[in-house]
BAPA-229038 format. One record per residue (C-alpha): residue number from 1; residue in one letter; chain; x negated, y, z. Coordinates in nm, 3 decimals. Layout:
<atoms>
   k r c      xx      yy      zz
 NUM A A       X       Y       Z
...
</atoms>
This chain:
<atoms>
   k r c      xx      yy      zz
   1 M A   1.249  -5.864  -3.170
   2 V A   1.263  -5.977  -3.534
   3 P A   1.000  -5.981  -3.807
   4 D A   0.947  -5.665  -4.006
   5 A A   1.201  -5.662  -4.287
   6 N A   0.950  -5.481  -4.506
   7 A A   0.681  -5.746  -4.458
   8 D A   0.488  -5.840  -4.769
   9 T A   0.661  -6.154  -4.896
  10 R A   0.390  -6.230  -5.147
  11 G A   0.156  -6.369  -4.882
  12 P A  -0.221  -6.371  -4.917
  13 A A  -0.391  -6.419  -5.251
  14 V A  -0.462  -6.782  -5.175
  15 T A  -0.339  -7.037  -4.922
  16 A A  -0.559  -7.303  -4.765
  17 K A  -0.422  -7.572  -4.995
  18 Q A  -0.476  -7.361  -5.306
  19 D A  -0.838  -7.332  -5.197
  20 S A  -0.892  -7.710  -5.215
  21 I A  -1.113  -7.854  -5.488
  22 T A  -1.132  -8.167  -5.699
  23 L A  -1.408  -8.422  -5.642
  24 P A  -1.535  -8.668  -5.902
  25 D A  -1.351  -9.001  -5.881
  26 G A  -1.665  -9.186  -5.770
  27 V A  -1.713  -8.948  -5.478
  28 G A  -1.361  -8.871  -5.364
  29 L A  -1.212  -9.220  -5.397
  30 P A  -0.984  -9.101  -5.542
  31 G A  -1.099  -8.756  -5.646
  32 R A  -0.785  -8.613  -5.802
  33 R A  -0.678  -8.275  -5.665
  34 H A  -0.437  -8.301  -5.371
  35 S A  -0.499  -8.676  -5.335
  36 I A  -0.624  -8.647  -4.978
  37 G A  -0.327  -8.849  -4.853
  38 L A  -0.447  -9.154  -5.045
  39 A A  -0.814  -9.089  -4.970
  40 R A  -0.734  -9.085  -4.597
  41 W A  -0.585  -9.434  -4.610
  42 W A  -0.908  -9.567  -4.757
  43 H A  -1.115  -9.371  -4.507
  44 L A  -0.911  -9.461  -4.198
  45 G A  -0.855  -9.818  -4.314
  46 M A  -1.228  -9.874  -4.364
  47 D A  -1.290  -9.704  -4.030
  48 T A  -1.066  -9.962  -3.864
  49 L A  -1.259 -10.249  -4.020
  50 W A  -1.591 -10.077  -3.941
  51 L A  -1.496 -10.039  -3.575
  52 L A  -1.389 -10.403  -3.558
  53 N A  -1.719 -10.508  -3.714
  54 G A  -1.907 -10.285  -3.470
  55 L A  -1.721 -10.428  -3.171
  56 I A  -1.812 -10.782  -3.278
  57 F A  -2.173 -10.673  -3.330
  58 Y A  -2.197 -10.518  -2.983
  59 I A  -2.050 -10.828  -2.822
  60 L A  -2.298 -11.053  -3.001
  61 V A  -2.602 -10.832  -2.952
  62 F A  -2.543 -10.806  -2.576
  63 T A  -2.433 -11.164  -2.510
  64 T A  -2.734 -11.306  -2.697
  65 G A  -2.989 -11.068  -2.547
  66 H A  -3.089 -10.935  -2.889
  67 W A  -3.023 -10.581  -2.768
  68 L A  -3.372 -10.597  -2.615
  69 R A  -3.514 -10.593  -2.968
  70 L A  -3.333 -10.264  -3.040
  71 V A  -3.397 -10.061  -2.725
  72 P A  -3.732  -9.888  -2.653
  73 T A  -3.872  -9.988  -2.314
  74 N A  -4.151  -9.729  -2.279
  75 W A  -4.250  -9.388  -2.410
  76 D A  -4.535  -9.528  -2.618
  77 V A  -4.280  -9.595  -2.887
  78 L A  -4.276  -9.224  -2.984
  79 P A  -4.646  -9.174  -3.076
  80 N A  -4.651  -9.524  -3.222
  81 A A  -4.351  -9.441  -3.441
  82 L A  -4.526  -9.124  -3.564
  83 S A  -4.838  -9.324  -3.642
  84 M A  -4.628  -9.582  -3.824
  85 S A  -4.461  -9.306  -4.028
  86 L A  -4.801  -9.189  -4.151
  87 Q A  -4.891  -9.544  -4.239
  88 Y A  -4.575  -9.589  -4.444
  89 A A  -4.631  -9.249  -4.610
  90 S A  -4.978  -9.362  -4.717
  91 L A  -4.818  -9.672  -4.877
  92 N A  -5.046  -9.882  -4.656
  93 W A  -4.773 -10.112  -4.527
  94 P A  -4.789 -10.233  -4.165
  95 T A  -4.893 -10.594  -4.122
  96 D A  -4.674 -10.672  -3.818
  97 D A  -4.407 -10.942  -3.837
  98 S A  -4.050 -10.811  -3.796
  99 W A  -3.929 -11.170  -3.762
 100 V A  -4.097 -11.166  -3.422
 101 A A  -4.063 -10.796  -3.327
 102 Y A  -3.986 -10.466  -3.495
 103 N A  -4.259 -10.206  -3.521
 104 S A  -4.207  -9.877  -3.337
 105 L A  -4.060  -9.692  -3.635
 106 Q A  -3.815  -9.972  -3.710
 107 L A  -3.722  -9.987  -3.342
 108 M A  -3.646  -9.615  -3.327
 109 A A  -3.447  -9.623  -3.651
 110 Y A  -3.235  -9.917  -3.539
 111 F A  -3.187  -9.776  -3.189
 112 I A  -3.067  -9.440  -3.322
 113 T A  -2.836  -9.604  -3.576
 114 V A  -2.681  -9.860  -3.341
 115 F A  -2.664  -9.678  -3.009
 116 I A  -2.650  -9.308  -3.105
 117 A A  -2.523  -9.252  -3.460
 118 A A  -2.250  -9.517  -3.457
 119 P A  -2.093  -9.411  -3.124
 120 L A  -2.125  -9.045  -3.226
 121 A A  -1.936  -9.119  -3.549
 122 F A  -1.655  -9.267  -3.340
 123 I A  -1.645  -8.989  -3.080
 124 T A  -1.657  -8.704  -3.334
 125 G A  -1.380  -8.879  -3.527
 126 L A  -1.167  -8.863  -3.213
 127 G A  -1.255  -8.494  -3.183
 128 M A  -1.072  -8.434  -3.512
 129 S A  -0.751  -8.597  -3.384
 130 P A  -0.489  -8.344  -3.269
 131 A A  -0.335  -8.598  -3.032
 132 L A  -0.655  -8.705  -2.860
 133 S A  -0.827  -8.367  -2.869
 134 T A  -0.524  -8.203  -2.712
 135 K A  -0.484  -8.469  -2.445
 136 F A  -0.846  -8.542  -2.359
 137 R A  -0.986  -8.194  -2.321
 138 W A  -1.330  -8.332  -2.230
 139 I A  -1.352  -8.440  -2.594
 140 S A  -1.233  -8.115  -2.748
 141 R A  -1.428  -7.905  -2.497
 142 V A  -1.753  -8.058  -2.625
 143 F A  -1.640  -8.154  -2.974
 144 S A  -1.405  -7.887  -3.105
 145 I A  -1.273  -7.981  -3.445
 146 Q A  -1.532  -7.768  -3.625
 147 I A  -1.823  -7.903  -3.420
 148 A A  -1.685  -8.254  -3.457
 149 R A  -1.658  -8.217  -3.835
 150 S A  -2.013  -8.086  -3.864
 151 L A  -2.160  -8.362  -3.646
 152 H A  -1.949  -8.622  -3.826
 153 F A  -2.099  -8.506  -4.155
 154 L A  -2.453  -8.506  -4.015
 155 V A  -2.399  -8.863  -3.893
 156 L A  -2.296  -8.952  -4.248
 157 I A  -2.619  -8.800  -4.376
 158 W A  -2.814  -9.009  -4.124
 159 F A  -2.642  -9.328  -4.237
 160 V A  -2.706  -9.247  -4.604
 161 L A  -3.075  -9.175  -4.541
 162 F A  -3.107  -9.486  -4.325
 163 V A  -2.955  -9.708  -4.594
 164 V A  -3.166  -9.555  -4.873
 165 M A  -3.491  -9.583  -4.676
 166 H A  -3.406  -9.924  -4.535
 167 V A  -3.320 -10.078  -4.872
 168 S A  -3.620  -9.914  -5.039
 169 L A  -3.861 -10.056  -4.781
 170 V A  -3.693 -10.396  -4.786
 171 V A  -3.755 -10.415  -5.160
 172 A A  -4.106 -10.267  -5.143
 173 T A  -4.237 -10.486  -4.859
 174 E A  -4.200 -10.858  -4.931
 175 A A  -3.847 -10.836  -5.070
 176 L A  -3.768 -11.208  -5.074
 177 R A  -3.884 -11.267  -4.718
 178 N A  -3.699 -10.955  -4.591
 179 L A  -3.377 -11.054  -4.767
 180 N A  -3.402 -11.397  -4.609
 181 Y A  -3.436 -11.228  -4.269
 182 M A  -3.120 -11.030  -4.333
 183 Y A  -2.896 -11.266  -4.527
 184 A A  -3.018 -11.622  -4.465
 185 D A  -3.159 -11.601  -4.110
 186 R A  -3.479 -11.773  -4.214
 187 N A  -3.846 -11.679  -4.220
 188 S A  -3.943 -11.786  -4.571
 189 G A  -4.010 -11.650  -4.917
 190 D A  -3.750 -11.846  -5.115
 191 W A  -3.459 -11.696  -5.313
 192 N A  -3.167 -11.791  -5.086
 193 G A  -3.133 -11.451  -4.921
 194 F A  -3.171 -11.271  -5.254
 195 W A  -2.872 -11.447  -5.410
 196 V A  -2.650 -11.370  -5.112
 197 F A  -2.766 -11.007  -5.132
 198 A A  -2.700 -10.994  -5.508
 199 A A  -2.351 -11.137  -5.467
 200 S A  -2.261 -10.892  -5.190
 201 L A  -2.396 -10.602  -5.395
 202 A A  -2.190 -10.709  -5.697
 203 I A  -1.877 -10.725  -5.483
 204 M A  -1.940 -10.374  -5.347
 205 I A  -1.991 -10.236  -5.699
 206 V A  -1.668 -10.393  -5.824
 207 I A  -1.477 -10.250  -5.526
 208 W A  -1.635  -9.905  -5.572
 209 V A  -1.550  -9.890  -5.941
 210 G A  -1.203 -10.035  -5.895
 211 V A  -1.082  -9.830  -5.598
 212 T A  -0.977  -9.519  -5.791
 213 P A  -0.779  -9.680  -6.077
 214 L A  -0.622  -9.924  -5.830
 215 T A  -0.518  -9.637  -5.604
 216 Y A  -0.367  -9.435  -5.888
 217 R A  -0.183  -9.740  -6.021
 218 H A  -0.046  -9.859  -5.685
 219 P A  -0.040  -9.556  -5.452
 220 R A   0.255  -9.668  -5.242
 221 Q A   0.092 -10.006  -5.173
 222 V A  -0.228  -9.828  -5.066
 223 Q A  -0.021  -9.610  -4.835
 224 R A   0.152  -9.911  -4.680
 225 I A  -0.164 -10.117  -4.632
 226 G A  -0.348  -9.817  -4.488
 227 F A  -0.069  -9.751  -4.241
 228 A A  -0.061 -10.119  -4.143
 229 L A  -0.430 -10.092  -4.050
 230 I A  -0.424  -9.760  -3.867
 231 G A  -0.057  -9.725  -3.771
 232 P A  -0.075  -9.911  -3.438
 233 A A  -0.354  -9.682  -3.317
 234 Q A  -0.160  -9.373  -3.425
 235 R A   0.150  -9.488  -3.238
 236 L A  -0.064  -9.544  -2.929
 237 F A  -0.218  -9.196  -2.950
 238 E A   0.118  -9.027  -3.004
 239 H A   0.244  -9.146  -2.667
 240 L A  -0.007  -8.919  -2.495
 241 D A   0.188  -8.618  -2.371
 242 S A  -0.027  -8.315  -2.304
 243 K A  -0.014  -8.006  -2.090
 244 P A  -0.146  -7.657  -2.175
 245 G A  -0.440  -7.502  -2.001
 246 R A  -0.753  -7.550  -2.208
 247 Y A  -0.724  -7.226  -2.405
 248 T A  -0.685  -6.866  -2.294
 249 D A  -0.618  -6.540  -2.475
 250 K A  -0.987  -6.494  -2.545
 251 D A  -0.987  -6.818  -2.749
 252 I A  -0.723  -6.697  -2.995
 253 S A  -0.859  -6.701  -3.349
 254 P A  -0.894  -6.365  -3.525
 255 Y A  -0.743  -6.518  -3.838
 256 M A  -0.514  -6.815  -3.898
 257 W A  -0.477  -6.947  -4.251
 258 H A  -0.142  -6.941  -4.424
 259 N A  -0.056  -7.270  -4.587
 260 G A   0.223  -7.435  -4.779
 261 K A   0.442  -7.301  -5.058
 262 Y A   0.620  -6.981  -4.959
 263 P A   1.003  -6.981  -4.968
 264 E A   1.131  -6.826  -5.288
 265 S A   1.506  -6.874  -5.262
 266 T A   1.748  -6.583  -5.276
 267 E A   1.897  -6.702  -4.947
 268 Y A   1.566  -6.670  -4.763
 269 K A   1.472  -6.339  -4.923
 270 T A   1.809  -6.195  -4.824
 271 L A   1.763  -6.308  -4.465
 272 L A   1.411  -6.166  -4.455
 273 A A   1.521  -5.832  -4.596
 274 A A   1.784  -5.805  -4.322
 275 G A   1.535  -5.888  -4.048
 276 F A   1.699  -6.231  -4.003
 277 T A   2.001  -6.075  -3.834
 278 D A   2.222  -6.323  -4.023
 279 Y A   1.996  -6.623  -3.960
 280 R A   2.161  -6.929  -3.811
 281 L A   1.971  -7.241  -3.707
 282 Q A   2.192  -7.540  -3.784
 283 I A   2.142  -7.837  -3.550
 284 S A   2.344  -8.139  -3.658
 285 G A   2.341  -8.516  -3.700
 286 I A   2.430  -8.775  -3.442
 287 V A   2.463  -8.539  -3.148
 288 K A   2.747  -8.469  -2.906
 289 N A   2.722  -8.093  -2.942
 290 P A   2.621  -7.971  -3.292
 291 V A   2.548  -7.599  -3.283
 292 E A   2.447  -7.297  -3.488
 293 L A   2.214  -7.057  -3.310
 294 D A   2.114  -6.709  -3.417
 295 L A   1.783  -6.556  -3.311
 296 A A   1.940  -6.374  -3.017
 297 Q A   2.082  -6.700  -2.884
 298 L A   1.747  -6.871  -2.928
 299 H A   1.582  -6.589  -2.733
 300 D A   1.839  -6.633  -2.457
 301 L A   1.730  -6.994  -2.404
 302 A A   1.453  -7.071  -2.153
 303 H A   1.134  -6.919  -2.291
 304 H A   0.824  -7.134  -2.338
 305 E A   0.472  -7.019  -2.419
 306 Q A   0.152  -7.209  -2.497
 307 I A  -0.194  -7.149  -2.643
 308 T A  -0.297  -7.444  -2.856
 309 Q A  -0.522  -7.539  -3.142
 310 H A  -0.380  -7.601  -3.487
 311 F A  -0.533  -7.895  -3.677
 312 C A  -0.496  -7.885  -4.056
 313 I A  -0.538  -8.207  -4.250
 314 Q A  -0.779  -8.016  -4.477
 315 G A  -1.022  -7.981  -4.187
 316 W A  -0.979  -7.620  -4.076
 317 S A  -0.837  -7.520  -3.741
 318 G A  -0.735  -7.216  -3.540
 319 V A  -0.611  -7.125  -3.194
 320 A A  -0.294  -6.922  -3.142
 321 K A  -0.043  -6.835  -2.872
 322 W A   0.307  -6.956  -2.952
 323 G A   0.625  -6.835  -2.786
 324 G A   0.969  -6.984  -2.826
 325 V A   1.189  -7.268  -2.707
 326 C A   1.090  -7.616  -2.593
 327 M A   1.249  -7.891  -2.797
 328 Q A   1.348  -8.047  -2.466
 329 T A   1.576  -7.745  -2.417
 330 I A   1.731  -7.811  -2.758
 331 I A   1.772  -8.179  -2.669
 332 D A   1.953  -8.086  -2.348
 333 L A   2.180  -7.850  -2.543
 334 V A   2.290  -8.078  -2.827
 335 Q A   2.274  -8.414  -2.642
 336 P A   2.171  -8.662  -2.912
 337 D A   2.336  -9.004  -2.921
 338 P A   2.123  -9.296  -2.794
 339 E A   2.091  -9.431  -3.149
 340 A A   1.916  -9.111  -3.267
 341 K A   1.553  -9.211  -3.321
 342 W A   1.423  -8.937  -3.552
 343 V A   1.451  -8.561  -3.577
 344 I A   1.437  -8.411  -3.926
 345 F A   1.322  -8.050  -3.970
 346 Y A   1.429  -7.882  -4.294
 347 S A   1.257  -7.574  -4.440
 348 F A   1.384  -7.285  -4.647
 349 A A   1.078  -7.348  -4.865
 350 D A   1.050  -7.601  -5.144
 351 G A   0.755  -7.832  -5.178
 352 P A   0.497  -7.782  -5.456
 353 D A   0.670  -8.037  -5.680
 354 G A   1.020  -7.904  -5.619
 355 G A   1.280  -8.015  -5.368
 356 I A   1.328  -7.901  -5.010
 357 Y A   1.036  -7.940  -4.772
 358 Y A   1.119  -8.151  -4.470
 359 D A   0.951  -8.372  -4.212
 360 A A   1.058  -8.641  -3.963
 361 H A   0.938  -8.666  -3.603
 362 P A   1.006  -8.939  -3.344
 363 I A   1.266  -8.823  -3.098
 364 E A   1.047  -8.921  -2.801
 365 Q A   0.796  -8.655  -2.905
 366 M A   1.066  -8.390  -2.867
 367 N A   1.036  -8.444  -2.490
 368 Y A   0.667  -8.356  -2.490
 369 H A   0.571  -8.043  -2.304
 370 L A   0.394  -7.894  -2.608
 371 T A   0.668  -7.960  -2.864
 372 M A   0.855  -7.639  -2.933
 373 L A   1.030  -7.413  -3.181
 374 A A   0.816  -7.099  -3.207
 375 Y A   0.954  -6.758  -3.297
 376 D A   0.653  -6.562  -3.167
 377 M A   0.285  -6.588  -3.253
 378 N A   0.019  -6.404  -3.053
 379 D A   0.281  -6.195  -2.868
 380 A A   0.443  -6.072  -3.189
 381 P A   0.735  -6.200  -3.395
 382 L A   0.635  -6.483  -3.625
 383 S A   0.511  -6.344  -3.956
 384 Y A   0.641  -6.438  -4.299
 385 G A   0.327  -6.629  -4.388
 386 H A   0.328  -6.826  -4.065
 387 G A   0.687  -6.943  -4.089
 388 A A   0.933  -6.669  -3.988
 389 P A   1.181  -6.682  -3.837
 390 L A   1.113  -7.022  -3.678
 391 R A   0.854  -7.297  -3.702
 392 L A   0.782  -7.625  -3.530
 393 R A   0.488  -7.691  -3.300
 394 N A   0.421  -8.058  -3.218
 395 E A   0.064  -8.066  -3.094
 396 V A   0.007  -8.439  -3.136
 397 Q A   0.054  -8.412  -3.513
 398 L A  -0.146  -8.259  -3.797
 399 G A  -0.047  -7.922  -3.936
 400 F A   0.145  -8.023  -4.249
 401 K A   0.408  -8.188  -4.027
 402 L A   0.474  -7.866  -3.835
 403 V A   0.750  -7.735  -4.058
 404 K A   0.766  -7.359  -4.117
 405 W A   1.062  -7.140  -4.218
 406 I A   1.300  -7.382  -4.043
 407 K A   1.650  -7.384  -4.187
 408 G A   1.802  -7.674  -3.998
 409 I A   1.743  -7.969  -3.767
 410 E A   1.913  -8.307  -3.798
 411 F A   1.911  -8.601  -3.556
 412 V A   1.926  -8.933  -3.741
 413 K A   1.896  -9.307  -3.681
 414 D A   1.639  -9.347  -3.959
 415 F A   1.501  -9.142  -4.247
 416 S A   1.522  -9.393  -4.533
 417 H A   1.812  -9.201  -4.695
 418 I A   1.641  -8.859  -4.678
 419 G A   1.425  -8.730  -4.964
 420 G A   1.209  -9.011  -5.095
 421 G A   1.267  -9.214  -4.780
 422 E A   0.908  -9.194  -4.654
 423 G A   0.967  -8.958  -4.362
 424 G A   0.851  -8.627  -4.507
 425 Y A   0.791  -8.428  -4.823
 426 N A   0.416  -8.488  -4.824
 427 N A   0.475  -8.856  -4.754
 428 D A   0.710  -8.876  -5.052
 429 H A   0.486  -8.686  -5.292
 430 E A   0.128  -8.721  -5.167
 431 F A   0.147  -9.055  -4.985
 432 F A   0.073  -8.936  -4.633
 433 G A   0.208  -9.131  -4.337
 434 Y A   0.510  -9.032  -4.132
 435 R A   0.277  -9.048  -3.830
 436 Q A  -0.039  -8.836  -3.857
 437 S A  -0.191  -8.798  -3.513
 438 I A  -0.547  -8.875  -3.630
</atoms>
């Protein structure tokens, strides 16, 4: 079967990427439209440092026994916390000494923040990783990407409210003594803690104001530093091969977004009009057996089918059934040379800024059970908007790396000579990483 030659080649009125919005610079960091690649490096890079800080905190709090100050030991803490809330609301501040022990409301706030909100932020973050969510189905079963995103956002709201309330009460209730508790580890009313607090606040303001212009001025450096921080974890996650089985036909989404710039070349339109009868997939590079395969020949290869979840870098997802050919079958057919380390997938479509859309994938991921060339979607030939006649599925990577409208495949030693040399069109133009498993 081939796609309908009369299919509407205009696509839907709007693609997922066209539906994105611009945030103010102070909120988006940076906020420029389509700058999510750079924003992710800041987000993931800070996440790495935050997790390291949290790990050190947990080690210290448990080895010193201070965790006992943060964990409720009886149910009386609940009515006492409610009573304390009313006392704070009346502006009649409690007279207890937090240097010695936290009151019930403080105890509950710290317990939730340290032992519930922080771990939940980490776990829901993992739920948004295609590699981990696909491999560890106990994560994605409880925290599907949409649930994970919602909870992740609610955790953010908790942290914001905690910081606002915490700082407000620190200032309103013996500010100098409280700042000494926090910054100088001393129970006194002098100014030492205040000056440390003021210096740290000034540093944070300078960083906040400077992040956006710095990022716009040196985007490639931000990309490289971000990848240096998060890259090792991504490489670790990508080695997790997965097997199908979590999803069934009843899980298939009623609608799957189209995304990317549609192919506009005369070559592609001619192939589409003829039902792709003249289509030839060119597989070349450093292989022993370069080939050209038409759709009939692709269909004659061992058929593979899987139902998997698509993870878009913009946050949306969808489940679909894909039918086609395992990349392992292609590997066996063309027999790449041992020095081939990367597989480049080229599209008939251009990128938004001009130039052919392409993406590089590590050759070891081509052996994964869920890496395939799909020519069917939901038991029907792949539609124009979803990448006809052929698209890539690599379920440990985010959606923008799963090239649609595939024109050719090339096995190479490295990708530095292809496009902008960053391993993909979006990496060249929007500063994403050539590995995007989280």
